[in-house]
SEMI-379116 format. One record per residue (C-alpha): z, y, x. Coordinates in steps of 0.05 Angstrom, whole numbers, padded with zeros to 5 digits, always signed. Layout:
<pts>
ZYX;...
</pts>
This chain:
<pts>
+01536+03711+00906;+01490+03657+00926;+01425+03678+00960;+01373+03625+00952;+01317+03629+01002;+01286+03565+00974;+01242+03553+00913;+01303+03530+00873;+01366+03569+00868;+01430+03538+00841;+01484+03582+00813;+01548+03566+00778;+01560+03596+00709;+01590+03666+00713;+01566+03677+00784;+01509+03723+00808;+01442+03692+00825;+01397+03725+00878;+01325+03703+00871;+01277+03718+00929;+01203+03737+00927;+01193+03703+00993;+01162+03763+01027;+01169+03786+01098;+01174+03860+01114;+01149+03873+01184;+01111+03928+01218;+01139+03982+01172;+01118+03947+01107;+01155+03965+01044;+01156+03938+00972;+01115+03983+00929;+01130+03947+00864;+01164+03882+00844;+01173+03852+00774;+01211+03789+00754;+01189+03750+00693;+01224+03689+00662;+01169+03641+00644;+01169+03616+00573;+01142+03604+00529;+01145+03658+00517;+01147+03696+00582;+01196+03753+00583;+01205+03809+00632;+01273+03810+00664;+01271+03871+00709;+01230+03909+00760;+01241+03964+00810;+01241+04014+00754;+01289+03983+00706;+01316+03924+00667;+01294+03891+00603;+01340+03903+00545;+01358+03829+00540;+01385+03832+00610;+01414+03901+00607;+01474+03909+00652;+01463+03841+00686;+01395+03844+00722;+01369+03889+00777;+01312+03886+00830;+01328+03914+00899;+01282+03947+00948;+01266+03881+00983;+01243+03850+00917;+01305+03807+00903;+01326+03795+00830;+01401+03801+00823;+01425+03768+00758;+01500+03775+00744;+01546+03730+00701;+01495+03675+00697;+01497+03634+00634;+01467+03568+00615;+01412+03604+00577;+01390+03636+00642;+01367+03570+00670;+01292+03568+00679;+01233+03588+00722;+01225+03660+00744;+01162+03692+00775;+01162+03750+00823;+01102+03795+00824;+01109+03840+00885;+01060+03891+00916;+01071+03913+00987;+01057+03982+01013;+00991+03963+01047;+00967+03918+00990;+00943+03934+00920;+00944+03864+00892;+01010+03833+00871;+01037+03773+00909;+01067+03724+00858;+01123+03675+00877;+01161+03629+00831;+01234+03613+00838;+01272+03564+00794;+01343+03580+00773;+01387+03521+00756;+01460+03521+00733;+01503+03482+00785;+01547+03425+00756;+01599+03387+00795;+01594+03310+00799;+01641+03261+00763;+01697+03223+00800;+01664+03171+00844;+01684+03098+00853;+01690+03069+00925;+01673+02997+00939;+01707+02976+01003;+01700+02903+01028;+01764+02870+01051;+01780+02831+01091;+01726+02840+01142;+01720+02809+01211;+01721+02845+01277;+01651+02852+01305;+01617+02846+01237;+01575+02899+01202;+01600+02922+01134;+01577+02972+01081;+01622+03016+01039;+01589+03040+00974;+01607+03103+00935;+01582+03109+00863;+01589+03162+00807;+01569+03163+00734;+01546+03236+00739;+01519+03260+00805;+01522+03334+00782;+01471+03389+00794;+01446+03393+00845;+01455+03319+00857;+01519+03310+00895;+01521+03287+00967;+01574+03237+00990;+01624+03238+01047;+01669+03179+01068;+01740+03191+01089;+01789+03146+01127;+01860+03165+01117;+01836+03230+01085;+01794+03249+01145;+01719+03253+01139;+01682+03202+01179;+01628+03232+01223;+01563+03197+01236;+01566+03161+01302;+01540+03100+01341;+01577+03053+01295;+01581+03096+01232;+01516+03112+01194;+01504+03140+01125;+01451+03128+01074;+01409+03191+01059;+01455+03214+01003;+01516+03191+01041;+01537+03142+00986;+01533+03082+01032;+01572+03081+01097;+01551+03026+01146;+01602+03007+01199;+01573+02965+01255;+01613+02922+01303;+01677+02930+01263;+01738+02942+01307;+01811+02931+01294;+01819+03007+01288;+01770+03008+01229;+01822+02978+01185;+01857+03026+01138;+01851+03067+01074;+01780+03089+01055;+01757+03138+01000;+01692+03174+00985;+01679+03246+00961;+01620+03267+00918;+01605+03343+00926;+01554+03397+00909;+01553+03472+00898;+01592+03462+00835;+01649+03424+00867;+01672+03356+00892;+01708+03294+00868;+01745+03242+00912;+01752+03168+00894;+01814+03127+00893;+01829+03103+00964;+01815+03030+00979;+01844+02988+01036;+01800+02953+01084;+01836+02898+01123;+01803+02879+01189;+01812+02807+01210;+01808+02800+01285;+01826+02747+01335;+01890+02755+01374;+01890+02776+01446;+01902+02720+01496;+01974+02698+01486;+02026+02708+01539;+02070+02653+01566;+02136+02663+01602;+02120+02609+01654;+02091+02642+01715;+02075+02580+01755;+02138+02582+01796;+02169+02517+01816;+02217+02481+01770;+02257+02420+01788;+02252+02349+01763;+02314+02330+01724;+02324+02400+01696;+02303+02425+01626;+02247+02474+01616;+02224+02514+01555;+02158+02551+01560;+02147+02603+01506;+02077+02624+01484;+02068+02684+01438;+02022+02740+01418;+02036+02803+01377;+01963+02816+01361;+01912+02785+01315;+01902+02791+01240;+01924+02751+01204;+01984+02730+01246;+01958+02674+01291;+01984+02603+01295;+02008+02586+01366;+01995+02513+01386;+02007+02477+01452;+01960+02423+01478;+01964+02378+01538;+01900+02373+01578;+01887+02301+01598;+01850+02280+01660;+01791+02263+01616;+01788+02333+01587;+01819+02313+01521;+01869+02360+01488;+01930+02328+01458;+01975+02371+01415;+02047+02373+01437;+02106+02407+01407;+02107+02444+01340;+02059+02499+01323;+02089+02566+01305;+02069+02632+01274;+02061+02682+01330;+02104+02641+01378;+02114+02568+01400;+02157+02533+01452;+02136+02477+01499;+02200+02438+01514;+02215+02390+01572;+02284+02359+01571;+02285+02340+01626;+02226+02350+01672;+02203+02290+01712;+02161+02282+01774;+02104+02258+01730;+02101+02327+01698;+02078+02359+01764;+02007+02386+01760;+02003+02372+01686;+01961+02425+01651;+01977+02453+01583;+01938+02504+01542;+01969+02549+01489;+01919+02570+01436;+01926+02627+01386;+01884+02616+01324;+01874+02652+01257;+01818+02662+01207;+01781+02707+01254;+01777+02655+01309;+01740+02610+01261;+01680+02656+01260;+01618+02635+01296;+01614+02658+01367;+01688+02675+01370;+01726+02643+01426;+01797+02620+01413;+01844+02661+01457;+01885+02615+01501;+01929+02613+01561;+01930+02554+01609;+01988+02536+01654;+01995+02484+01708;+02066+02458+01718;+02093+02461+01788;+02150+02411+01789;+02190+02402+01851;+02218+02333+01859;+02249+02295+01917;+02207+02245+01955;+02217+02171+01951;+02249+02135+02009;+02202+02144+02068;+02169+02085+02102;+02171+02077+02177;+02122+02039+02220;+02177+02004+02260;+02197+01939+02226;+02254+01920+02273;+02211+01876+02316;+02225+01875+02390;+02192+01926+02434;+02193+01926+02509;+02224+01972+02561;+02174+02012+02603;+02125+02014+02546;+02108+02072+02501;+02129+02072+02428;+02113+02119+02372;+02149+02107+02306;+02117+02143+02247;+02153+02163+02185;+02113+02176+02122;+02121+02188+02048;+02067+02199+01997;+02113+02228+01945;+02154+02290+01935;+02136+02361+01916;+02132+02406+01954;+02106+02362+02010;+02169+02338+02044;+02188+02353+02115;+02200+02289+02155;+02253+02296+02209;+02281+02244+02257;+02354+02244+02277;+02391+02200+02327;+02456+02172+02300;+02510+02181+02352;+02568+02132+02362;+02615+02183+02333;+02576+02186+02267;+02539+02250+02283;+02465+02265+02279;+02422+02296+02332;+02351+02318+02313;+02297+02286+02354;+02221+02281+02348;+02174+02326+02310;+02126+02322+02251;+02151+02254+02229;+02138+02220+02296;+02192+02190+02339;+02162+02183+02409;+02189+02143+02468;+02148+02152+02532;+02170+02103+02557;+02225+02061+02526;+02284+02044+02570;+02338+01991+02567;+02386+02046+02544;+02347+02053+02480;+02367+01984+02457;+02411+01987+02396;+02399+02061+02386;+02398+02080+02313;+02353+02132+02284;+02345+02159+02213;+02283+02192+02185;+02299+02241+02129;+02249+02267+02079;+02270+02336+02054;+02240+02389+02010;+02266+02442+01963;+02283+02389+01911;+02330+02352+01958;+02369+02417+01967;+02390+02415+01894;+02463+02397+01879;+02475+02323+01874;+02408+02303+01905;+02412+02261+01969;+02360+02265+02023;+02317+02202+02019;+02321+02168+02087;+02304+02105+02125;+02345+02081+02184;+02321+02038+02241;+02356+02004+02298;+02314+01995+02360;+02309+01926+02389;+02287+01937+02461;+02273+01877+02505;+02284+01888+02579;+02290+01839+02637;+02356+01821+02672;+02373+01856+02737;+02404+01802+02782;+02421+01728+02782;+02485+01703+02813;+02506+01631+02829;+02576+01603+02841;+02555+01551+02893;+02560+01577+02965;+02530+01518+03002;+02595+01482+03019;+02593+01405+03025;+02603+01365+02962;+02618+01292+02954;+02571+01242+02923;+02602+01206+02866;+02636+01268+02842;+02610+01316+02790;+02575+01376+02818;+02568+01440+02779;+02540+01508+02796;+02540+01564+02746;+02484+01613+02744;+02495+01680+02708;+02458+01744+02691;+02498+01800+02660;+02440+01843+02636;+02375+01835+02598;+02355+01835+02525;+02348+01789+02492;+02404+01756+02530;+02366+01719+02584;+02358+01644+02585;+02381+01616+02651;+02346+01552+02672;+02354+01508+02732;+02293+01477+02765;+02288+01431+02825;+02255+01470+02881;+02179+01466+02875;+02182+01438+02805;+02172+01469+02737;+02212+01414+02701;+02279+01442+02679;+02343+01404+02694;+02404+01409+02651;+02407+01450+02589;+02383+01522+02592;+02437+01571+02571;+02440+01641+02544;+02472+01688+02594;+02492+01631+02638;+02471+01560+02655;+02509+01503+02685;+02475+01457+02734;+02513+01391+02732;+02498+01330+02773;+02546+01275+02755;+02555+01236+02796;+02523+01262+02860;+02484+01211+02900;+02461+01210+02972;+02391+01226+02946;+02417+01294+02924;+02431+01314+02996;+02385+01370+03017;+02356+01378+02947;+02341+01450+02929;+02349+01482+02861;+02329+01550+02835;+02359+01585+02775;+02312+01632+02737;+02334+01684+02687;+02280+01693+02634;+02272+01730+02569;+02214+01759+02531;+02212+01818+02580;+02212+01782+02648;+02137+01769+02653;+02110+01724+02708;+02162+01740+02761;+02232+01730+02732;+02292+01743+02776;+02320+01679+02808;+02370+01650+02858;+02360+01589+02904;+02412+01538+02928;+02408+01476+02973;+02457+01418+02963;+02499+01391+03021;+02523+01321+02999;+02572+01273+03031;+02563+01208+02994;+02599+01143+02984;+02562+01076+02981;+02509+01062+02929;+02485+00995+02905;+02411+00996+02914;+02393+00928+02885;+02429+00876+02843;+02406+00812+02810;+02378+00834+02742;+02407+00808+02678;+02392+00734+02669;+02393+00685+02611;+02410+00612+02626;+02429+00550+02588;+02501+00528+02589;+02521+00483+02647;+02466+00507+02694;+02477+00540+02763;+02473+00616+02771;+02468+00657+02836;+02477+00733+02839;+02461+00781+02897;+02480+00854+02910;+02453+00902+02963;+02488+00969+02980;+02471+01032+03019;+02527+01076+03045;+02548+01121+03101;+02589+01097+03136;+02574+01022+03120;+02618+00989+03067;+02690+00973+03085;+02700+00934+03021;+02647+00891+02986;+02664+00845+02926;+02638+00809+02865;+02684+00806+02804;+02682+00776+02735;+02729+00804+02682;+02769+00836+02738;+02776+00772+02778;+02747+00767+02848;+02695+00713+02860;+02678+00675+02922;+02623+00711+02959;+02575+00701+03016;+02555+00763+03057;+02486+00773+03088;+02491+00828+03139;+02530+00891+03126;+02497+00910+03061;+02482+00846+03020;+02534+00802+02984;+02521+00740+02940;+02562+00698+02892;+02546+00636+02849;+02570+00597+02788;+02562+00521+02785;+02551+00492+02715;+02565+00558+02680;+02596+00555+02611;+02588+00603+02553;+02658+00628+02567;+02633+00651+02635;+02576+00693+02604;+02583+00768+02607;+02585+00823+02658;+02590+00810+02733;+02607+00869+02777;+02589+00884+02848;+02637+00934+02881;+02630+00970+02947;+02672+01024+02983;+02669+01061+03049;+02728+01109+03045;+02686+01167+03019;+02715+01210+02992;+02779+01169+03002;+02801+01097+03011;+02809+01087+02936;+02737+01106+02920;+02694+01047+02899;+02623+01042+02872;+02607+00986+02824;+02545+00960+02790;+02541+00908+02735;+02493+00853+02717;+02496+00811+02655;+02491+00736+02651;+02473+00711+02582;+02489+00637+02568;+02454+00604+02511;+02488+00546+02476;+02490+00507+02410;+02535+00539+02356;+02610+00540+02370;+02658+00546+02313;+02708+00604+02311;+02746+00593+02246;+02820+00573+02252;+02829+00499+02256;+02884+00498+02204;+02883+00461+02138;+02871+00497+02073;+02920+00485+02016;+02912+00490+01942;+02948+00468+01879;+02914+00429+01825;+02873+00476+01781;+02869+00530+01836;+02805+00560+01864;+02800+00557+01940;+02750+00587+01990;+02736+00546+02053;+02707+00589+02108;+02663+00563+02164;+02649+00612+02221;+02606+00599+02282;+02578+00638+02340;+02517+00627+02384;+02475+00668+02432;+02412+00646+02397;+02413+00659+02323;+02442+00606+02277;+02386+00583+02232;+02422+00537+02183;+02493+00521+02159;+02512+00463+02112;+02574+00434+02078;+02584+00358+02075;+02638+00321+02037;+02643+00246+02031;+02574+00240+02062;+02542+00287+02011;+02511+00355+02027;+02542+00405+01979;+02502+00458+01943;+02520+00509+01890;+02533+00474+01824;+02591+00449+01783;+02657+00461+01819;+02622+00482+01883;+02592+00549+01903;+02562+00557+01973;+02557+00630+01997;+02522+00648+02062;+02558+00713+02080;+02521+00722+02145;+02480+00681+02194;+02545+00654+02225;+02591+00649+02164;+02587+00604+02104;+02639+00599+02048;+02650+00539+02004;+02685+00557+01939;+02718+00500+01900;+02738+00518+01829;+02791+00481+01788;+02815+00439+01847;+02833+00367+01829;+02859+00308+01867;+02790+00282+01887;+02775+00349+01922;+02829+00341+01975;+02806+00314+02042;+02758+00330+02098;+02697+00376+02093;+02647+00380+02149;+02611+00445+02164;+02547+00441+02206;+02513+00498+02244;+02445+00494+02278;+02404+00539+02324;+02348+00528+02375;+02399+00498+02424;+02425+00444+02378;+02467+00422+02318;+02543+00423+02315;+02595+00407+02262;+02668+00423+02248;+02718+00389+02202;+02761+00430+02153;+02818+00397+02116;+02838+00416+02044;+02910+00395+02030;+02958+00404+01974;+03004+00465+01986;+03065+00454+02032;+03116+00486+02080;+03090+00533+02134;+03079+00514+02206;+03129+00539+02257;+03116+00607+02290;+03102+00610+02365;+03113+00658+02423;+03176+00691+02394;+03197+00740+02448;+03227+00808+02464;+03173+00860+02477;+03215+00922+02493;+03288+00943+02496;+03328+01003+02522;+03400+01013+02544;+03418+01041+02476;+03404+00973+02444;+03336+00987+02412;+03297+00922+02416;+03227+00902+02392;+03210+00828+02382;+03142+00797+02370;+03115+00729+02348;+03053+00692+02325;+03055+00663+02254;+03028+00593+02243;+02994+00563+02183;+03028+00587+02120;+03021+00523+02080;+02977+00558+02029;+03035+00598+02001;+03065+00667+02011;+03111+00660+02071;+03169+00704+02094;+03193+00716+02165;+03265+00741+02169;+03295+00769+02234;+03372+00766+02242;+03416+00779+02302;+03489+00770+02325;+03529+00785+02386;+03552+00727+02428;+03618+00702+02399;+03605+00728+02329;+03601+00679+02271;+03562+00723+02223;+03488+00741+02229;+03467+00812+02216;+03404+00819+02174;+03348+00856+02209;+03280+00860+02175;+03235+00813+02133;+03160+00809+02140;+03118+00778+02085;+03057+00736+02105;+03005+00734+02049;+02967+00670+02033;+02905+00698+02067;+02941+00714+02132;+02946+00657+02183;+02960+00659+02257;+02975+00733+02254;+03019+00769+02304;+03080+00807+02277;+03133+00852+02308;+03199+00880+02284;+03244+00934+02315;+03321+00925+02315;+03379+00970+02334;+03430+00921+02366;+03481+00975+02384;+03531+00966+02441;+03521+00929+02507;+03528+00853+02511;+03493+00787+02499;+03456+00780+02432;+03418+00724+02398;+03359+00744+02355;+03337+00692+02303;+03270+00684+02266;+03272+00645+02200;+03206+00624+02168;+03195+00592+02099;+03156+00591+02034;+03162+00561+01965;+03149+00491+01991;+03202+00492+02046;+03227+00522+02111;+03215+00508+02184;+03270+00507+02238;+03291+00576+02261;+03269+00603+02329;+03316+00645+02372;+03313+00689+02433;+03373+00716+02474;+03376+00786+02501;+03427+00821+02545;+03439+00895+02534;+03473+00919+02598;+03458+00993+02601;+03420+01015+02663;+03433+00951+02703;+03381+00902+02677;+03369+00850+02622;+03366+00776+02613;+03320+00740+02564;+03321+00668+02540;+03280+00635+02485;+03295+00570+02452;+03284+00531+02388;+03343+00510+02345;+03332+00443+02313;
</pts>
């Protein structure tokens, strides 16, 4: 039974309706009478406290509180009913109307659910029905079959047909249905799916920022399991200018950033992984991303050191820095000294190699600076390093000299060696005369030789100092002093200087000597021959030439001796006498030969002290010049050649050659003859022999007659009839007055005759012989003769 306390009471068909008079019984009040009438037209009594109208017999009653109870309600019972009630302290009825309506359930509703929707948006879900029922149905929304309560984000329209969801969340997605309901019943719509699009959470990357090594591969994965629809994962490289450059291949839900291999340039590079879908395209929605910065460990480049190998000085401070601007992590710079055995000993700190001060012992020391970090500890990676070798300059310690002050002889070579065994660079040892800064001799490295050759009396008492200097000695280099003690032989202090005179004039020469003791021998010589001299005191000697000739020109020598250092010691000094004269001819005074039709060269050679200015050829009173048969060639100032081509009979005869200089004109006759026998050789003699019979003979060939000439040497032992052939020498046409020699092996002891036979195509000359005695170790006998 439904008790309606309102003005309208809804009851479903077949149920009991309870209609109220809307009275309040307080203070002991009671209902004296109550009648219910259904208003018409026409009005009809339904029931009162006393009974029920016939039409409602068995179905309607009024209780003591004035309620009308109507059983088994039918559609015809629907209408307005009036209650007329009188309370116990009132005499006038109190009417109250109450409407009775038959309750009807609504029809099946239809749910309108938007999909997809975006996280954070506000959406409305609408529920509609063709028949709202009676009373009009109210609506309830269900998610997954569970009613949705009103809350901060969920609000209903007054009838509940419209559900508004504010700030949609990912959990709002799902199956939605609506239910229409009233007293008569309820109907639920078909469920609809609402898909919520929402951006993904920030993606996760599997690179944590830990160091990775250059040269190795690296794959960084970026992924997210959230977001609807499934997000696209894309990697971008962030440039220094803030620009994003896509790298790699985008993937659905996951993407890899691949380095194969990593390089040093990848260090500190920044990459961003972005997760995008439809939801991230909405206004005000940030794209979830994850940024990484690569930490790439790579070895440093070869370090640079401040020491370039230039010399540094002992007793000064030196700091050698070692630096490198590369490498990650920042490399540690460590100095090591390289030992002679190949080992390494760590020295220095923080990249600085400090010497305070340098010493001579540091010279040549080798040090290596190594740049190390975690990358250099990887297999196959060498420690970058730079090695230096110290060049330390330090002064020498001591100078020693070989000369101990003993006497030395003038005229001999004097030498003293100065040495210094220490110092770098190797010291230069230099000799100086005492009190002078002008070096003598040649400075040497490590040692220097002072040589005076020859010593003179002027060297006696001279002092010398040897200094050892290098770049480290400063203003006071170590040194050693010596003083020479000289015993000297004579010296020639003055001599007549070189003179130039004309031929056939008188010349006088003078020589003055100084010696201790005075000279014991004093001479003038010319070409080794002693000259007549005139002394003047102990120390001056003169000589003279009367009407000097050009053959007497040359070097004149004054020689003096005093027995120091021994009796054979002599001192000499030369002067030169130059004799000027007209040209003198030097060509052989032998005739030239030629056959008719030949070409012959006549050579005219002359000498003179003053230059020859002109040479001429004259034949038959005519001066010859180049032209026709004749060619005149001036080979030098003192030699002229006349070439006669295609010799004919008229060309034979005498040719005069003239030569002229400032001293006069001279001429020489040259004969051109027809070819003939040679001239006889001269000075055929034995040069050497030995007891075993080996003999060498020599001779001077004469004019060859203009033809190739042979010289044949034979020999025979005394008493023999037959000559034994020795050797043959060929004299060419151009060779005249030439010396020849031949060696023979005569054999056993005894007297031998050696013969020289000379001839050419035009005839022979008489043979020339020489006798020789081979008598072992007891001597020889020579005899030369001409056989006619």
